[in-house]
SELO-458539 format. One line per field, with one value per residue (C-alpha): x, y, z negated; residue in one letter; residue number from 1. Coordinates in nm, 2 decimals. Each point is the difference from the previous one (the first is absolute). Layout:
<recs>
u <- c(X ...)
v <- c(Y ...)
w <- c(Z ...)
lumvo <- c(a ...)
drenke <- c(NUM ...)
</recs>
This chain:
<recs>
u <- c(-12.08 -0.04 0.12 0.16 0.22 0.23 0.18 0.34 0.17 -0.19 0.18 -0.31 0.09 0.29 -0.18 -0.30 0.22 0.15 -0.32 -0.29 -0.25 -0.25 0.22 0.00 -0.28 0.01 -0.36 -0.01 -0.26 0.18 0.33 -0.16 -0.13 0.35 0.15 -0.20 0.08 -0.23 0.12 0.18 -0.01 0.32 0.12 -0.17 0.20 0.10 -0.18 -0.09 0.17 -0.19 0.23 -0.13 0.32 0.36 0.15 -0.24 0.07 0.37 -0.04 -0.21 0.24 0.30 -0.18 -0.10 0.35 0.15 -0.25 0.09 -0.34 -0.03 -0.17 -0.24 -0.15 -0.35 -0.15 -0.37 -0.01 -0.10 0.30 0.00 0.36 0.05 0.20 -0.14 -0.05 0.29 0.20 -0.04 -0.25 0.08 0.09 -0.10 -0.22 0.01 -0.32 0.07 -0.37 0.01 0.29 -0.22 0.06 0.09 0.28 0.10 -0.11 0.26 -0.15 0.30 0.24 -0.26 0.04 -0.23 0.10 -0.23 0.01 0.03 -0.36 -0.16 -0.21 0.04 -0.37 0.05 0.31 -0.19 -0.30 0.23 0.19 -0.29 -0.14 0.34 0.02 0.29 0.07 0.31 0.20 -0.13 -0.30 -0.10 -0.16 -0.37 -0.01 0.10 -0.30 0.18 0.35 0.25 0.28 0.25 -0.12 0.03 0.36 0.08 -0.18 0.00 -0.32 -0.14 -0.31 -0.07 0.27 0.15 0.13 0.27 0.08 -0.09 -0.08 0.36 0.10 -0.20 0.21 0.26 0.10 -0.10 0.04 0.07 0.02 0.27 0.00 0.19 -0.25 0.22 -0.17 0.15 -0.08 0.09 0.07 -0.11 -0.36 0.00 0.25 0.06 0.27 0.27 0.29 -0.08 -0.38 -0.05 -0.38 0.01 0.16 -0.30 -0.25 -0.18 0.18 -0.32 0.10 0.31 0.24 -0.20 -0.34 -0.10 -0.13 -0.05 0.03 0.06 -0.13 0.02 -0.31 -0.13 -0.29 -0.31 -0.13 -0.29 -0.08 -0.07 -0.08 -0.12 0.01 -0.10 0.07 -0.08 0.27 -0.05 0.29 0.29 0.26 -0.21 -0.06 0.37 0.10 -0.22 0.07 0.38 0.00 -0.22 0.23 0.32 -0.15 -0.09 -0.36 -0.20 0.03 -0.16 -0.04 -0.15 -0.22 -0.16 -0.02 -0.35 -0.04 0.11 -0.21 -0.31 0.07 0.05 -0.32 -0.20 0.12 -0.21 -0.30 -0.01 -0.31 0.20 0.30 -0.17 0.28 0.24 -0.23 -0.05 0.38 0.07 -0.24 0.15 0.35 -0.11 0.01 -0.31 -0.36 -0.08 0.29 -0.08 -0.36 0.12 0.27 -0.24 -0.26 0.25 0.10 -0.36 -0.08 0.29 -0.09 0.22 -0.06 0.25 0.27 -0.21 0.15 0.35 0.30 0.26 -0.07 0.25 -0.08 0.20 0.00 0.18 0.07 0.14 -0.05 -0.18 -0.30 0.14 0.32 -0.16 -0.25 0.29 0.16 -0.32 -0.02 0.35 -0.10 -0.30 0.22 0.23 -0.29 -0.14 0.34 -0.02 -0.36 -0.15 -0.35 -0.12 -0.26 -0.18 0.25 -0.20 0.27 0.28 -0.24 -0.16 0.33 0.18 -0.28 0.00 0.37 -0.02 -0.32 -0.10 0.21 -0.29 0.20 0.23 -0.25 -0.18 -0.34 -0.17 0.20 0.29 0.35 0.23 0.38 0.23 0.35 0.20 0.31 0.15 0.14 0.15 -0.22 0.21 -0.10 -0.36 -0.16 0.24 -0.08 -0.37 0.01 0.19 -0.25 -0.29 0.17 0.03 -0.37 -0.08 0.22 -0.19 -0.35 -0.16 0.13 -0.09 -0.36 -0.04 0.11 -0.20 0.32 -0.02 0.25 0.01 0.26 0.05 0.25 0.16 0.27 0.25 0.23 0.13 0.19 -0.20 -0.34 -0.17 -0.17 -0.20 -0.19 -0.28 -0.16 -0.35 -0.11 -0.27 0.14 -0.08 0.06 0.24 -0.05 0.22 -0.25 -0.31 0.15 0.11 -0.31 -0.29 -0.26 -0.29 0.22 0.12 -0.36 -0.09 0.28 0.00 0.19 0.20 0.14 0.38 0.15 0.36 0.03 -0.09 0.22 0.29 -0.06 0.01 0.31 0.17 -0.11 0.12 0.34 0.03 -0.09 0.27 0.24 -0.10 0.05 0.35 0.10 -0.10 0.20 -0.31 0.01 -0.27 -0.15 -0.10 0.30 -0.05 0.01 -0.14 0.23 0.36 0.22 0.31 -0.01 -0.06 0.29 0.36 0.19 0.22 -0.31 -0.16 0.32 -0.03 -0.37 0.10 0.27 -0.25 -0.25 0.27 0.10 -0.35 -0.13 0.29 -0.22 -0.23 -0.31 -0.15 -0.26 0.23 -0.04 -0.16 0.17 0.17 0.24)
v <- c(14.62 0.15 -0.24 0.27 0.11 -0.29 0.06 -0.14 0.33 0.09 -0.01 -0.17 -0.31 -0.07 0.11 -0.22 -0.30 0.04 0.04 -0.11 0.21 -0.03 0.20 0.30 0.27 0.20 0.11 0.37 0.09 -0.18 0.16 0.34 -0.09 -0.11 0.32 0.20 0.07 0.20 0.33 -0.04 -0.19 -0.12 -0.17 -0.32 -0.31 -0.27 -0.26 -0.08 -0.31 -0.19 -0.26 -0.27 -0.09 0.12 -0.23 0.13 0.36 -0.05 -0.16 0.29 0.27 -0.17 -0.03 0.36 0.12 -0.21 0.16 0.35 0.06 0.22 -0.17 0.19 -0.17 0.09 -0.08 0.05 0.32 0.24 0.24 0.35 0.08 -0.17 -0.29 -0.26 0.24 -0.07 0.29 -0.12 -0.22 -0.36 -0.12 -0.33 0.08 -0.27 -0.07 -0.23 -0.04 -0.37 -0.05 0.06 -0.30 0.01 -0.25 -0.06 0.11 -0.08 0.06 -0.13 0.24 0.27 0.05 -0.02 -0.04 0.11 0.04 0.36 0.02 -0.09 0.30 0.14 -0.08 -0.37 -0.02 0.16 -0.23 -0.30 0.09 0.13 -0.33 -0.09 0.33 0.12 0.29 0.14 0.28 0.26 -0.14 0.21 0.31 0.09 -0.11 -0.35 -0.17 0.06 0.10 -0.28 -0.09 0.00 0.35 0.12 -0.13 0.17 0.33 0.00 0.10 0.08 -0.01 -0.31 -0.05 0.34 0.04 -0.26 0.17 -0.07 -0.33 -0.07 0.00 -0.32 -0.18 -0.26 -0.11 -0.01 -0.23 0.23 -0.07 0.22 0.13 -0.30 -0.24 -0.11 -0.07 0.17 -0.05 0.32 -0.15 -0.20 -0.12 0.09 0.28 0.33 0.10 -0.26 0.22 0.29 0.03 -0.14 -0.03 0.38 0.06 -0.15 0.15 0.31 -0.03 0.04 -0.29 0.17 -0.27 -0.32 -0.16 -0.15 -0.35 -0.09 0.20 -0.13 0.22 0.03 -0.11 0.14 -0.10 0.20 0.20 -0.14 0.33 0.34 0.35 0.27 0.38 0.29 0.37 0.34 0.27 0.37 0.04 -0.17 0.10 -0.16 -0.31 -0.05 0.07 -0.28 -0.25 0.04 -0.03 -0.31 -0.15 0.07 -0.18 -0.30 -0.02 -0.09 -0.27 0.23 0.38 0.19 0.30 0.23 0.37 0.16 -0.05 -0.37 -0.11 0.17 -0.20 -0.32 0.04 0.04 -0.33 -0.26 -0.03 -0.23 -0.16 -0.11 -0.09 -0.25 -0.24 0.25 0.04 -0.37 -0.07 0.28 -0.14 -0.35 0.15 0.12 -0.35 -0.03 0.02 0.27 0.21 -0.05 0.12 0.31 0.09 -0.06 0.22 0.28 -0.02 0.01 0.29 0.20 -0.04 0.20 0.35 -0.02 0.17 0.28 0.27 -0.16 0.20 -0.28 -0.35 -0.26 -0.37 -0.25 -0.38 -0.16 -0.37 -0.24 -0.31 0.14 0.23 0.18 0.08 0.14 0.20 0.15 0.09 0.16 0.19 0.14 0.10 0.18 0.20 0.09 0.10 0.23 0.16 0.10 0.14 -0.33 -0.11 -0.36 -0.08 -0.32 -0.26 -0.16 0.03 -0.20 -0.26 -0.07 0.03 -0.25 -0.25 0.03 0.08 -0.06 0.15 0.03 0.27 0.23 0.29 0.00 0.24 0.29 -0.05 0.16 -0.17 0.25 -0.11 -0.04 -0.01 0.05 0.13 -0.05 0.06 -0.14 0.26 0.00 0.14 0.32 0.09 -0.10 0.34 0.17 -0.25 0.03 0.38 0.01 -0.23 0.21 0.31 -0.17 -0.07 0.36 0.14 -0.22 0.02 0.19 -0.24 -0.30 0.13 0.08 -0.35 -0.18 -0.12 -0.06 -0.14 -0.15 -0.21 -0.32 0.02 -0.30 -0.09 -0.26 -0.14 0.22 0.25 0.06 0.13 0.00 0.29 -0.11 0.27 -0.14 0.16 -0.03 0.14 -0.07 -0.22 -0.32 -0.33 -0.25 -0.37 -0.06 0.19 -0.17 -0.35 0.07 0.15 -0.20 -0.01 0.13 0.29 0.08 0.01 0.28 0.23 0.31 -0.06 0.31 0.07 0.00 0.31 0.06 0.35 -0.11 -0.30 0.21 0.23 -0.29 -0.13 0.34 0.03 -0.35 0.09 0.31 -0.19 -0.25 0.29 0.14 -0.34 -0.03 0.34 -0.14 -0.33 -0.21 -0.36 -0.20 -0.33 -0.10 0.19 -0.14 0.29 0.27 0.07 0.13 -0.28 0.10 0.36 -0.10 -0.25 0.05 -0.02 -0.28 -0.19 0.05 -0.13 -0.32 -0.04 0.05 -0.27 -0.24 0.07 -0.07 -0.32 -0.15 0.16 0.08 0.06 0.24 -0.20 -0.03 0.27 0.26 0.36 -0.11 0.16 0.23 -0.28)
w <- c(-19.87 0.34 0.27 0.21 -0.30 0.06 0.32 0.10 -0.08 -0.31 -0.34 -0.13 0.20 -0.23 -0.31 0.09 0.06 -0.34 -0.20 0.22 0.18 -0.28 -0.23 0.23 0.05 0.32 0.04 0.08 -0.26 -0.27 0.09 -0.02 -0.35 -0.11 0.12 -0.27 -0.36 -0.23 0.14 0.33 0.33 0.14 0.33 0.09 -0.08 0.25 -0.21 -0.36 -0.14 -0.28 -0.14 -0.24 -0.18 -0.05 0.27 0.27 -0.12 0.04 0.35 0.12 -0.13 0.15 0.34 -0.01 -0.08 0.27 0.24 -0.12 -0.15 -0.31 -0.30 -0.22 -0.31 -0.13 -0.34 -0.07 0.21 -0.28 0.03 0.16 0.06 0.34 -0.15 0.24 0.29 0.24 0.13 0.36 0.18 0.06 -0.35 -0.15 -0.30 -0.27 -0.20 -0.29 -0.09 0.08 -0.24 -0.31 -0.23 -0.37 0.02 -0.36 -0.35 -0.26 -0.34 -0.18 0.17 0.04 0.38 0.30 0.37 0.28 0.37 0.12 0.14 -0.34 -0.12 -0.35 -0.05 0.08 -0.22 -0.29 0.03 0.02 -0.31 -0.21 -0.11 -0.15 -0.19 0.22 0.23 0.16 -0.18 0.24 0.17 0.30 0.14 0.01 0.36 -0.11 0.15 0.34 -0.10 -0.01 -0.23 0.29 0.10 -0.36 -0.02 0.33 -0.05 -0.38 -0.18 -0.34 -0.22 -0.20 -0.26 0.08 -0.36 0.11 0.33 0.37 0.16 0.11 -0.36 -0.04 0.26 -0.08 0.35 0.36 0.29 0.30 0.37 0.16 0.36 0.14 -0.16 -0.29 -0.33 -0.31 -0.37 -0.19 -0.34 -0.30 -0.03 -0.37 -0.06 0.17 0.07 0.01 0.12 0.23 0.04 0.35 -0.07 -0.07 0.34 0.18 -0.24 0.14 0.33 0.20 0.21 0.14 -0.13 0.04 -0.03 -0.33 0.02 -0.37 -0.33 -0.35 -0.28 -0.38 -0.19 -0.33 -0.22 0.09 -0.29 -0.21 -0.17 0.17 -0.09 0.23 -0.02 0.22 -0.07 0.14 0.03 0.07 0.24 0.17 -0.27 -0.27 0.21 0.09 -0.35 -0.14 0.28 -0.03 -0.38 0.01 0.27 -0.20 -0.30 0.22 -0.14 0.31 0.26 0.25 -0.01 0.29 0.06 0.25 0.07 0.02 0.37 0.03 -0.30 0.15 0.32 -0.19 -0.19 0.32 0.14 -0.18 -0.23 -0.30 0.15 0.31 -0.20 -0.23 0.04 -0.15 -0.30 -0.05 0.03 -0.24 -0.25 0.03 -0.06 -0.35 -0.14 -0.22 0.12 -0.26 0.11 0.36 -0.05 -0.19 0.25 0.29 -0.16 -0.04 0.37 0.12 -0.23 0.12 0.36 0.24 -0.15 -0.28 0.21 0.14 -0.22 -0.04 0.15 -0.02 -0.12 -0.13 -0.03 -0.19 -0.07 -0.29 0.03 -0.26 -0.20 -0.31 0.00 -0.31 0.19 0.31 -0.21 -0.18 0.33 0.12 -0.33 0.06 0.35 -0.14 -0.23 0.29 0.22 -0.28 -0.04 0.36 -0.01 0.13 -0.09 0.01 0.27 0.10 0.09 0.29 0.26 -0.16 -0.13 0.34 0.19 -0.22 0.02 0.39 0.08 0.37 0.13 0.37 0.17 0.08 -0.15 0.30 0.15 -0.17 -0.17 0.30 0.26 0.02 0.08 -0.30 -0.04 -0.30 -0.04 -0.32 -0.20 -0.32 -0.24 -0.35 -0.27 -0.01 0.36 0.02 -0.07 0.24 0.27 -0.06 0.00 0.33 0.17 -0.12 0.13 0.34 0.00 -0.10 0.28 0.25 -0.16 0.29 0.27 -0.21 -0.05 0.37 0.09 -0.27 -0.17 -0.38 -0.24 -0.34 -0.19 -0.19 -0.28 -0.19 -0.24 0.12 -0.27 -0.28 0.22 0.31 0.12 0.33 0.17 0.30 0.19 0.21 0.31 0.14 0.34 0.26 0.27 0.19 -0.18 0.17 0.04 -0.31 -0.22 0.16 -0.05 -0.36 -0.15 -0.12 0.29 -0.22 -0.12 0.35 0.12 -0.24 0.09 0.23 0.32 0.11 0.34 0.06 -0.17 0.12 -0.15 -0.36 0.03 0.11 -0.30 -0.24 0.17 -0.05 -0.36 -0.08 0.15 -0.20 -0.32 0.09 0.03 -0.34 -0.16 0.17 -0.15 -0.34 0.06 -0.01 0.10 0.20 0.08 0.36 0.13 0.36 0.25 -0.23 -0.29 0.04 -0.14 0.20 -0.11 -0.36 -0.01 -0.11 0.33 -0.13 -0.11 0.34 0.16 -0.21 0.10 0.37 -0.04 -0.15 0.29 0.25 -0.17 -0.01 0.32 0.24 0.30 -0.20 0.09 -0.35 -0.03 0.17 -0.12 -0.33 -0.31 0.24 0.10)
lumvo <- c(m a v d a l t k d s p l t a i s a a v g a d a l i t d t t e l r y y s q d v f s t g p v p l a v f r p t d t a t l a r g i a a a t n a g v a i v p r g g g m s y t s g y l a s e a g a l l i d t g s m n r v l d i n e e d m t v t v e a g c t w d k l y r t l k p m g l r t l a w g t l s g i n a t v g g g m s q n g v f w g a s g g t v v d a a l s f v v v l a d g s i v s t g s s f f r p f g p d i t g i f a a d c g a l g v k a t i t l k l v r e g t a f a y g s f s f p d a d a f f g a m s e i a r e g l a s e s f g f d p y l q s q r m k r e s l t k d a k s l v n m m k a q g s v l k a l k e g a k v v a a g r s f l d d v p f s l h l i c e g r y q s a v d a d m k a i e t i a q k h a g k a i e n t i p k i l r a n p f p p v n s m v g p d g e r w v p v h g f l p h s r l v e g w n r i q a l f a e n q a e m e s n g v a a g a m l a a v s r s t c l i e p v f f w p d a l e d i h c r s l e p d h l a k l n r f p p n a a s r a l v d r l r s e i v r i f a e l d a t h l q i a r t y p l h e a s d p r a w a v l k a v k h a v d p r d l m n p g c l g l)
drenke <- c(1 2 3 4 5 6 7 8 9 10 11 12 13 14 15 16 17 18 19 20 21 22 23 24 25 26 27 28 29 30 31 32 33 34 35 36 37 38 39 40 41 42 43 44 45 46 47 48 49 50 51 52 53 54 55 56 57 58 59 60 61 62 63 64 65 66 67 68 69 70 71 72 73 74 75 76 77 78 79 80 81 82 83 84 85 86 87 88 89 90 91 92 93 94 95 96 97 98 99 100 101 102 103 104 105 106 107 108 109 110 111 112 113 114 115 116 117 118 119 120 121 122 123 124 125 126 127 128 129 130 131 132 133 134 135 136 137 138 139 140 141 142 143 144 145 146 147 148 149 150 151 152 153 154 155 156 157 158 159 160 161 162 163 164 165 166 167 168 169 170 171 172 173 174 175 176 177 178 179 180 181 182 183 184 185 186 187 188 189 190 191 192 193 194 195 196 197 198 199 200 201 202 203 204 205 206 207 208 209 210 211 212 213 214 215 216 217 218 219 220 221 222 223 224 225 226 227 228 229 230 231 232 233 234 235 236 237 238 239 240 241 242 243 244 245 246 247 248 249 250 251 252 253 254 255 256 257 258 259 260 261 262 263 264 265 266 267 268 269 270 271 272 273 274 275 276 277 278 279 280 281 282 283 284 285 286 287 288 289 290 291 292 293 294 295 296 297 298 299 300 301 302 303 304 305 306 307 308 309 310 311 312 313 314 315 316 317 318 319 320 321 322 323 324 325 326 327 328 329 330 331 332 333 334 335 336 337 338 339 340 341 342 343 344 345 346 347 348 349 350 351 352 353 354 355 356 357 358 359 360 361 362 363 364 365 366 367 368 369 370 371 372 373 374 375 376 377 378 379 380 381 382 383 384 385 386 387 388 389 390 391 392 393 394 395 396 397 398 399 400 401 402 403 404 405 406 407 408 409 410 411 412 413 414 415 416 417 418 419 420 421 422 423 424 425 426 427 428 429 430 431 432 433 434 435 436 437 438 439 440 441 442 443 444 445 446 447 448 449 450 451 452 453 454 455 456 457 458 459 460 461 462 463 464 465 466 467 468 469 470 471 472 473 474 475 476 477 478 479 480 481 482 483 484 485 486 487 488 489 490 491 492 493 494 495 496 497 498 499 500 501 502 503 504 505 506 507 508 509 510 511 512 513 514 515 516 517 518 519)
</recs>
């Protein structure tokens, strides 16, 4: 830490006395890095606090609050809705990356407790030799994304048939703004009375800082089936995905529109991604099956989606091969009913065998900037939502083309009642430090480097805002609410009053991530 940061009148004096100077980062370059998320740059924090345990975390938060310093928690840094970008300069940003231990695995009671800075990848690798995983088990960015960040921002991908990651939580240990340590409930049953765990779930750090998380465990599947299908248009795609979701046939169900799947297929070659292929082959169980499946993947290469309008990819997971094969057969019947045609199932095979790949996809395949925006809609509103977003793009086509802005979409089923529409933007622009540090060095070295492009970035920002407005008019819900999605406007006024009362009770000085959630 910079020596001159600790002066007699600096708030850091009291914070440093409480936690030790080694727990604080004040280097200017590092503070600029911590003021970036995947899309935006915010005010520079006063310092970054890296606690190593719950007690130190509590002391640091108490000292910051006593000094009148705002507290902003950060997970793995993979978000793009300004959740950990303070509203004003001078906040204490909390990085829980040094609190990354798996504290307890209880195979008898089927629970696991981790510190907030544990990544989804580390948790998965720790549990896998035991044949266990959590109920929902992370996002695709899980090599960096943390369990604490997921519980605060919410997230979805692996295990999506059972809901989002916060649905896997049993209880939290949370540090409030005054430094008090609160346990939200039972370590084996949720809820016991009103759902206090639920109050702190998806709060984006506006109510407290999560120190530890206890999650539900399930047995990992020992049998898998994979399917990929081509659909001629969005109506057919959504019809099939929704029906499959309602029947509960797949553990994961996701797809791409034509533009995004073309971008994804540019990213890697099977030659470079040999690890993916080897792991996929190992996941097939027998040597003979591994050789057969590996040969199919190599033969298919990366051209099998060249003429595919919309692609849907599914994974069935269970205990018995006959059961998952039957589920995939039922999926095939539904796909055919909606004009779907089976294609090579390379994508779900490789993705399931390597669930947390490097986060190279946080930029475009040629080095463009990348940012998503999303909404969750019921099955009955998916087509309407999709058509309105496409109409927006059509209205702005000329401006998008002149600014080099392109857009695709990822689409996914989440539980039996909800699907995700996630438009994704690409545009030529300078990469920030967060991108350069997060990408694999050899991948970064191959990318184009564009100059700063404020005009294109402003267009993307406007289009994202208009998509958020479209989603709001359709009563969509969101993850990563942070400072991007309109929770206040979408809430019943009486429910909002309850949330405001909770906020005042746990953070009366409004120093816990002020402005997040619209609070």
